[in-house]
Steps between C-alpha positions, in 0.01 A plus 500: 500500500831645370752232424258205534466312182177302478480153368304628197772757427774247553332263262454781237874594532596124455276480187651810349853376565426173344332656204794728454751210519297313237484800269878533519589125485263382236475823294126501516272798560349564839152337433678172391708524818183543706346184346820315578481620872137357510611175357795482740258567796287213389811276552425261207119482562279569187320824471219534246499768235224700695686470820814636332302772339362621830831472688683689230215754434500392132296352218514132409664601164761708685577204725547268201746764348692525816533130538624488143762761558612336830541168318722672247709656776533192732589141445263340253347270774465760764128560474253218441128494434205256477135522573564594870700801416855644470785428740876522521663166481792404721733632226297831507506528864867433531571761219288760674660423835847524358420834346386634840804357678750642236335834523512494884872412486577780249312750718691386814833532340 
């Protein structure tokens, strides 16, 4: 098995890299960055508070706080919410993708 990276390990590395990029780019703590990774992965589809809590291993109250902090760190209209859940708007997805692209460019330089 030496040298072979499983798909699961590759996804974990990608998640860690995205999370680190978001921590650096948006100036948020790791847990907020992890929530942002989950929202990016949903690609604009709504996720309920209980779904986010499970995916982030957090309480509902903690998710609400993280959303609040992300809204302060990102464009005002980046995260939206209604009775179906929370999601990244087109603005939020573009902002997150731009952050990942900029971090990739700076690492490649």
